[in-house]
VEXGUMI-772151 format. One record per residue (C-alpha): y negated, x negated, z; residue in one letter; residue number from 1; chain. Coordinates in steps of 0.001 Angstrom, whole numbers, plus 500000, padded with zeros to 6 digits. Example, Ala and Ser with C-alpha at 12.3 -4.5 7.8 and 13.67 -1.06 7.14 Angstrom:
<rs>
@north:504500; east:487700; up:507800; residu:A; num:1; chaine:A
@north:501060; east:486330; up:507140; residu:S; num:2; chaine:A
</rs>
This chain:
<rs>
@north:322770; east:738423; up:962606; residu:X; num:1; chaine:A
@north:319167; east:737240; up:962629; residu:X; num:2; chaine:A
@north:317561; east:735039; up:965266; residu:X; num:3; chaine:A
@north:315598; east:738007; up:966629; residu:X; num:4; chaine:A
@north:318789; east:740078; up:966925; residu:X; num:5; chaine:A
@north:320639; east:737211; up:968633; residu:X; num:6; chaine:A
@north:317821; east:736915; up:971162; residu:X; num:7; chaine:A
@north:317985; east:740604; up:971995; residu:X; num:8; chaine:A
@north:321773; east:740470; up:972148; residu:X; num:9; chaine:A
@north:321738; east:737593; up:974622; residu:X; num:10; chaine:A
@north:319122; east:739394; up:976700; residu:X; num:11; chaine:A
@north:321164; east:742600; up:976689; residu:X; num:12; chaine:A
@north:324339; east:740802; up:977795; residu:X; num:13; chaine:A
@north:322558; east:739060; up:980650; residu:X; num:14; chaine:A
@north:320886; east:742299; up:981667; residu:X; num:15; chaine:A
@north:324150; east:744200; up:981576; residu:X; num:16; chaine:A
@north:325845; east:741539; up:983694; residu:X; num:17; chaine:A
@north:323043; east:741522; up:986257; residu:X; num:18; chaine:A
@north:323286; east:745309; up:986688; residu:X; num:19; chaine:A
@north:327005; east:745493; up:987369; residu:X; num:20; chaine:A
@north:326667; east:745941; up:991117; residu:X; num:21; chaine:A
@north:323827; east:748480; up:990898; residu:X; num:22; chaine:A
@north:325671; east:750573; up:988375; residu:X; num:23; chaine:A
@north:328876; east:750385; up:990371; residu:X; num:24; chaine:A
@north:327292; east:751907; up:993468; residu:X; num:25; chaine:A
@north:325095; east:754440; up:991636; residu:X; num:26; chaine:A
@north:325821; east:758154; up:991620; residu:X; num:27; chaine:A
@north:326177; east:758260; up:987813; residu:X; num:28; chaine:A
@north:328987; east:760726; up:986961; residu:X; num:29; chaine:A
@north:332286; east:759099; up:986078; residu:X; num:30; chaine:A
@north:332749; east:758502; up:982383; residu:X; num:31; chaine:A
@north:329012; east:758044; up:981664; residu:X; num:32; chaine:A
@north:328025; east:755227; up:979256; residu:X; num:33; chaine:A
@north:326957; east:753048; up:982210; residu:X; num:34; chaine:A
@north:330417; east:753402; up:983755; residu:X; num:35; chaine:A
@north:331961; east:752269; up:980496; residu:X; num:36; chaine:A
@north:329793; east:749155; up:980512; residu:X; num:37; chaine:A
@north:330689; east:748380; up:984144; residu:X; num:38; chaine:A
@north:334360; east:748888; up:983418; residu:X; num:39; chaine:A
@north:334186; east:746685; up:980339; residu:X; num:40; chaine:A
@north:332438; east:743886; up:982231; residu:X; num:41; chaine:A
@north:334748; east:744190; up:985245; residu:X; num:42; chaine:A
@north:337809; east:743990; up:982982; residu:X; num:43; chaine:A
@north:336228; east:741207; up:980930; residu:X; num:44; chaine:A
@north:336492; east:743363; up:977827; residu:X; num:45; chaine:A
@north:334088; east:741241; up:975849; residu:X; num:46; chaine:A
@north:334276; east:743176; up:972541; residu:X; num:47; chaine:A
@north:333164; east:746344; up:974345; residu:X; num:48; chaine:A
@north:330434; east:744482; up:976224; residu:X; num:49; chaine:A
@north:329258; east:742978; up:972962; residu:X; num:50; chaine:A
@north:329241; east:746377; up:971236; residu:X; num:51; chaine:A
@north:327093; east:747889; up:973983; residu:X; num:52; chaine:A
@north:324840; east:744829; up:973968; residu:X; num:53; chaine:A
@north:324415; east:745025; up:970200; residu:X; num:54; chaine:A
@north:323454; east:748685; up:970504; residu:X; num:55; chaine:A
@north:320895; east:747812; up:973180; residu:X; num:56; chaine:A
@north:319539; east:745001; up:971016; residu:X; num:57; chaine:A
@north:319215; east:747326; up:968019; residu:X; num:58; chaine:A
@north:317367; east:749904; up:970130; residu:X; num:59; chaine:A
@north:315017; east:747191; up:971394; residu:X; num:60; chaine:A
@north:314252; east:746142; up:967829; residu:X; num:61; chaine:A
@north:313478; east:749730; up:966847; residu:X; num:62; chaine:A
@north:311112; east:750099; up:969793; residu:X; num:63; chaine:A
@north:309485; east:746772; up:968958; residu:X; num:64; chaine:A
@north:308939; east:747919; up:965363; residu:X; num:65; chaine:A
@north:307308; east:751107; up:966625; residu:X; num:66; chaine:A
@north:304918; east:749132; up:968818; residu:X; num:67; chaine:A
@north:303936; east:746899; up:965921; residu:X; num:68; chaine:A
@north:303541; east:749959; up:963685; residu:X; num:69; chaine:A
@north:301046; east:751476; up:966102; residu:X; num:70; chaine:A
@north:299096; east:748239; up:966424; residu:X; num:71; chaine:A
@north:299174; east:747634; up:962665; residu:X; num:72; chaine:A
@north:297802; east:751084; up:961950; residu:X; num:73; chaine:A
@north:294943; east:750311; up:964336; residu:X; num:74; chaine:A
@north:294050; east:747260; up:962241; residu:X; num:75; chaine:A
@north:295705; east:744352; up:964047; residu:X; num:76; chaine:A
@north:296274; east:741595; up:961478; residu:X; num:77; chaine:A
@north:298976; east:739929; up:963587; residu:X; num:78; chaine:A
@north:300812; east:743241; up:963901; residu:X; num:79; chaine:A
@north:300496; east:743894; up:960162; residu:X; num:80; chaine:A
@north:302005; east:740502; up:959381; residu:X; num:81; chaine:A
@north:304810; east:740988; up:961888; residu:X; num:82; chaine:A
@north:305530; east:744493; up:960627; residu:X; num:83; chaine:A
@north:305655; east:743178; up:957087; residu:X; num:84; chaine:A
@north:308209; east:740627; up:958239; residu:X; num:85; chaine:A
@north:310295; east:743320; up:959936; residu:X; num:86; chaine:A
@north:310378; east:745411; up:956753; residu:X; num:87; chaine:A
@north:311186; east:742329; up:954660; residu:X; num:88; chaine:A
@north:314114; east:741439; up:956945; residu:X; num:89; chaine:A
@north:315222; east:744977; up:957801; residu:X; num:90; chaine:A
@north:314866; east:744432; up:961546; residu:X; num:91; chaine:A
@north:314183; east:747556; up:963591; residu:X; num:92; chaine:A
@north:313418; east:749426; up:960354; residu:X; num:93; chaine:A
@north:315187; east:750010; up:957066; residu:X; num:94; chaine:A
@north:314716; east:747022; up:954770; residu:X; num:95; chaine:A
@north:311914; east:747907; up:952372; residu:X; num:96; chaine:A
@north:310156; east:745209; up:950341; residu:X; num:97; chaine:A
@north:307538; east:747682; up:949085; residu:X; num:98; chaine:A
@north:306551; east:748509; up:952680; residu:X; num:99; chaine:A
@north:306571; east:744803; up:953524; residu:X; num:100; chaine:A
@north:304206; east:744142; up:950625; residu:X; num:101; chaine:A
@north:301971; east:747026; up:951706; residu:X; num:102; chaine:A
@north:301510; east:745598; up:955198; residu:X; num:103; chaine:A
@north:301052; east:742053; up:953912; residu:X; num:104; chaine:A
@north:298339; east:743434; up:951636; residu:X; num:105; chaine:A
@north:296610; east:745122; up:954577; residu:X; num:106; chaine:A
@north:296549; east:741772; up:956414; residu:X; num:107; chaine:A
@north:295543; east:739837; up:953294; residu:X; num:108; chaine:A
@north:292619; east:742154; up:952636; residu:X; num:109; chaine:A
@north:291355; east:741385; up:956135; residu:X; num:110; chaine:A
@north:291335; east:737681; up:955307; residu:X; num:111; chaine:A
@north:294714; east:736590; up:956659; residu:X; num:112; chaine:A
@north:295677; east:733359; up:954889; residu:X; num:113; chaine:A
@north:299361; east:733917; up:955602; residu:X; num:114; chaine:A
@north:299058; east:737457; up:954277; residu:X; num:115; chaine:A
@north:297404; east:736208; up:951091; residu:X; num:116; chaine:A
@north:299958; east:733510; up:950335; residu:X; num:117; chaine:A
@north:302875; east:735803; up:951199; residu:X; num:118; chaine:A
@north:301516; east:738526; up:948925; residu:X; num:119; chaine:A
@north:301092; east:735889; up:946216; residu:X; num:120; chaine:A
@north:304751; east:734948; up:946686; residu:X; num:121; chaine:A
@north:305764; east:738623; up:946413; residu:X; num:122; chaine:A
@north:303873; east:739024; up:943127; residu:X; num:123; chaine:A
@north:305338; east:735767; up:941800; residu:X; num:124; chaine:A
@north:308879; east:736987; up:942525; residu:X; num:125; chaine:A
@north:308287; east:740665; up:941733; residu:X; num:126; chaine:A
@north:309430; east:741510; up:945235; residu:X; num:127; chaine:A
@north:308288; east:744939; up:946410; residu:X; num:128; chaine:A
@north:305620; east:744906; up:943678; residu:X; num:129; chaine:A
@north:305730; east:744472; up:939891; residu:X; num:130; chaine:A
@north:305913; east:740812; up:938892; residu:X; num:131; chaine:A
@north:302351; east:739830; up:937991; residu:X; num:132; chaine:A
@north:301147; east:736246; up:937440; residu:X; num:133; chaine:A
@north:297488; east:737291; up:937440; residu:X; num:134; chaine:A
@north:297846; east:738883; up:940884; residu:X; num:135; chaine:A
@north:299827; east:735847; up:942011; residu:X; num:136; chaine:A
@north:296930; east:733585; up:941059; residu:X; num:137; chaine:A
@north:294379; east:735889; up:942684; residu:X; num:138; chaine:A
@north:296066; east:735830; up:946090; residu:X; num:139; chaine:A
@north:296986; east:732131; up:945953; residu:X; num:140; chaine:A
@north:293357; east:731349; up:945138; residu:X; num:141; chaine:A
@north:292095; east:733276; up:948173; residu:X; num:142; chaine:A
@north:294431; east:731341; up:950464; residu:X; num:143; chaine:A
@north:293754; east:728034; up:948677; residu:X; num:144; chaine:A
@north:290002; east:728417; up:949100; residu:X; num:145; chaine:A
@north:290589; east:728808; up:952830; residu:X; num:146; chaine:A
@north:292345; east:725441; up:952857; residu:X; num:147; chaine:A
@north:296004; east:726525; up:952769; residu:X; num:148; chaine:A
@north:297794; east:723447; up:951418; residu:X; num:149; chaine:A
@north:300838; east:725107; up:949864; residu:X; num:150; chaine:A
@north:298615; east:727668; up:948143; residu:X; num:151; chaine:A
@north:296562; east:724842; up:946663; residu:X; num:152; chaine:A
@north:299738; east:723266; up:945304; residu:X; num:153; chaine:A
@north:300925; east:726668; up:944032; residu:X; num:154; chaine:A
@north:297589; east:727295; up:942328; residu:X; num:155; chaine:A
@north:297738; east:723872; up:940707; residu:X; num:156; chaine:A
@north:301180; east:724755; up:939392; residu:X; num:157; chaine:A
@north:299865; east:728011; up:937927; residu:X; num:158; chaine:A
@north:297094; east:726148; up:936104; residu:X; num:159; chaine:A
@north:299467; east:723426; up:934947; residu:X; num:160; chaine:A
@north:301875; east:725941; up:933438; residu:X; num:161; chaine:A
@north:299289; east:728472; up:932283; residu:X; num:162; chaine:A
@north:300805; east:731240; up:934400; residu:X; num:163; chaine:A
@north:298290; east:734010; up:935129; residu:X; num:164; chaine:A
@north:295435; east:731764; up:933985; residu:X; num:165; chaine:A
@north:294587; east:729795; up:930880; residu:X; num:166; chaine:A
@north:296388; east:726461; up:930984; residu:X; num:167; chaine:A
@north:293996; east:723854; up:932359; residu:X; num:168; chaine:A
@north:295294; east:720449; up:933435; residu:X; num:169; chaine:A
@north:291937; east:719434; up:934900; residu:X; num:170; chaine:A
@north:291935; east:722465; up:937192; residu:X; num:171; chaine:A
@north:295552; east:721773; up:938081; residu:X; num:172; chaine:A
@north:294730; east:718228; up:939092; residu:X; num:173; chaine:A
@north:291661; east:719372; up:941022; residu:X; num:174; chaine:A
@north:293804; east:721663; up:943170; residu:X; num:175; chaine:A
@north:296522; east:719060; up:943569; residu:X; num:176; chaine:A
@north:293857; east:716614; up:944757; residu:X; num:177; chaine:A
@north:292563; east:719058; up:947338; residu:X; num:178; chaine:A
@north:296083; east:719563; up:948638; residu:X; num:179; chaine:A
@north:296949; east:715871; up:948608; residu:X; num:180; chaine:A
@north:293940; east:715015; up:950777; residu:X; num:181; chaine:A
@north:295156; east:717274; up:953570; residu:X; num:182; chaine:A
@north:297889; east:716898; up:956145; residu:X; num:183; chaine:A
@north:301012; east:718500; up:954767; residu:X; num:184; chaine:A
@north:300040; east:717788; up:951178; residu:X; num:185; chaine:A
@north:303174; east:715764; up:950465; residu:X; num:186; chaine:A
@north:304190; east:717954; up:947523; residu:X; num:187; chaine:A
@north:300894; east:717232; up:945778; residu:X; num:188; chaine:A
@north:301140; east:713500; up:946520; residu:X; num:189; chaine:A
@north:304634; east:713494; up:945015; residu:X; num:190; chaine:A
@north:303259; east:715183; up:941893; residu:X; num:191; chaine:A
@north:300583; east:712504; up:941503; residu:X; num:192; chaine:A
@north:303138; east:709761; up:942073; residu:X; num:193; chaine:A
@north:305346; east:711132; up:939305; residu:X; num:194; chaine:A
@north:302440; east:711689; up:936919; residu:X; num:195; chaine:A
@north:301103; east:708210; up:937649; residu:X; num:196; chaine:A
@north:304472; east:706630; up:936920; residu:X; num:197; chaine:A
@north:304566; east:708564; up:933648; residu:X; num:198; chaine:A
@north:301287; east:706960; up:932586; residu:X; num:199; chaine:A
@north:298566; east:709471; up:933490; residu:X; num:200; chaine:A
@north:295395; east:707448; up:934105; residu:X; num:201; chaine:A
@north:293828; east:710337; up:936041; residu:X; num:202; chaine:A
@north:296867; east:710571; up:938327; residu:X; num:203; chaine:A
@north:296908; east:706799; up:938759; residu:X; num:204; chaine:A
@north:293259; east:706838; up:939844; residu:X; num:205; chaine:A
@north:293828; east:709719; up:942227; residu:X; num:206; chaine:A
@north:296845; east:707954; up:943700; residu:X; num:207; chaine:A
@north:294682; east:704884; up:944185; residu:X; num:208; chaine:A
@north:292122; east:706972; up:946087; residu:X; num:209; chaine:A
@north:294865; east:708451; up:948274; residu:X; num:210; chaine:A
@north:296150; east:704979; up:949166; residu:X; num:211; chaine:A
@north:292617; east:703691; up:949749; residu:X; num:212; chaine:A
@north:291821; east:706559; up:952137; residu:X; num:213; chaine:A
@north:295292; east:706970; up:953663; residu:X; num:214; chaine:A
@north:295483; east:710630; up:952613; residu:X; num:215; chaine:A
@north:299035; east:711939; up:952391; residu:X; num:216; chaine:A
@north:300351; east:708352; up:952357; residu:X; num:217; chaine:A
@north:300109; east:705313; up:954585; residu:X; num:218; chaine:A
@north:296789; east:703582; up:953923; residu:X; num:219; chaine:A
@north:297428; east:700598; up:951695; residu:X; num:220; chaine:A
@north:294481; east:698898; up:949988; residu:X; num:221; chaine:A
@north:296798; east:696708; up:947919; residu:X; num:222; chaine:A
@north:298509; east:699794; up:946445; residu:X; num:223; chaine:A
@north:295100; east:701331; up:945818; residu:X; num:224; chaine:A
@north:294065; east:698263; up:943824; residu:X; num:225; chaine:A
@north:297336; east:698289; up:941887; residu:X; num:226; chaine:A
@north:296897; east:701885; up:940728; residu:X; num:227; chaine:A
@north:293191; east:701426; up:939987; residu:X; num:228; chaine:A
@north:294086; east:698400; up:937894; residu:X; num:229; chaine:A
@north:296683; east:700285; up:935847; residu:X; num:230; chaine:A
@north:294275; east:703158; up:935181; residu:X; num:231; chaine:A
@north:291308; east:700844; up:934536; residu:X; num:232; chaine:A
@north:293251; east:698973; up:931875; residu:X; num:233; chaine:A
@north:293761; east:702321; up:930128; residu:X; num:234; chaine:A
@north:289977; east:702639; up:929969; residu:X; num:235; chaine:A
@north:289356; east:705270; up:932654; residu:X; num:236; chaine:A
@north:285770; east:704788; up:933829; residu:X; num:237; chaine:A
@north:286323; east:706058; up:937389; residu:X; num:238; chaine:A
@north:289190; east:703605; up:937887; residu:X; num:239; chaine:A
@north:287109; east:700723; up:936523; residu:X; num:240; chaine:A
@north:284263; east:701512; up:938940; residu:X; num:241; chaine:A
@north:286653; east:701881; up:941886; residu:X; num:242; chaine:A
@north:288352; east:698621; up:941004; residu:X; num:243; chaine:A
@north:284948; east:696925; up:940850; residu:X; num:244; chaine:A
@north:284171; east:698208; up:944349; residu:X; num:245; chaine:A
@north:287475; east:696844; up:945663; residu:X; num:246; chaine:A
@north:286685; east:693375; up:944273; residu:X; num:247; chaine:A
@north:283101; east:693502; up:945498; residu:X; num:248; chaine:A
@north:284124; east:694417; up:949068; residu:X; num:249; chaine:A
@north:287375; east:692433; up:949212; residu:X; num:250; chaine:A
@north:289562; east:695439; up:949939; residu:X; num:251; chaine:A
@north:293154; east:694875; up:948860; residu:X; num:252; chaine:A
@north:292118; east:691748; up:946897; residu:X; num:253; chaine:A
@north:290181; east:688579; up:947551; residu:X; num:254; chaine:A
@north:286460; east:689242; up:947342; residu:X; num:255; chaine:A
@north:285198; east:688260; up:943923; residu:X; num:256; chaine:A
@north:281766; east:689473; up:942832; residu:X; num:257; chaine:A
@north:282143; east:688090; up:939315; residu:X; num:258; chaine:A
@north:285307; east:690106; up:938706; residu:X; num:259; chaine:A
@north:283618; east:693161; up:940249; residu:X; num:260; chaine:A
@north:280709; east:692801; up:937829; residu:X; num:261; chaine:A
@north:283088; east:692481; up:934906; residu:X; num:262; chaine:A
@north:284682; east:695825; up:935754; residu:X; num:263; chaine:A
@north:281300; east:697456; up:936278; residu:X; num:264; chaine:A
@north:280224; east:696279; up:932829; residu:X; num:265; chaine:A
@north:283375; east:697725; up:931262; residu:X; num:266; chaine:A
@north:282658; east:701040; up:932946; residu:X; num:267; chaine:A
@north:279042; east:701150; up:931773; residu:X; num:268; chaine:A
</rs>
């Protein structure tokens, strides 16, 4: 049973219990469904109470789905996203991934970031739509350009693996950097950490920037210097310049203009 169904079930049980007295004194003919509920509650027949409550919960879900359907058809993005979720989970409607994808698309086409990334996920998995890496990239890109962190990481992964786009490690790193600089960009930071430890000078420099700025990691100027140093010794110009700045300003190291100038000259 889903969380939504459990909520409705609990509500139905409480409601049924609160109506015992009213139902008992009503003029409902004997043997009516309400009488059966009263009798079940009075006799503490919990399986029967639960069965009636589950039926009430299911009816409530169906009615909820109908309300969202009406709102979704009128263009409500929130309703379209919720309706897509109901179809994906089979709550209040028959489970139908194709219908879920259709409503996510309607929301995505109106600019919903969540709709775009969810539709990208559906294309990546071939869920409710044919599996299509090009479409996956298209929808991830839309969400990524709106600042969605996980979509930026996903797009970087597509570029790194050459899925739906021509393989391009520079583009991959560019998207990972954008993700890593945002709150919630831990996955991208972890990627840079691994790449840096494997010897990538570009990743080492980026990791240094992240430590220097405190983006995705605790700010640590000493760690920034360490990663700049490793990358600079591999000959990466950007790392050499950054390391020169750290020595010139005394960030993470003792201020030393002569050492700063030495790194600037190597970068020139």
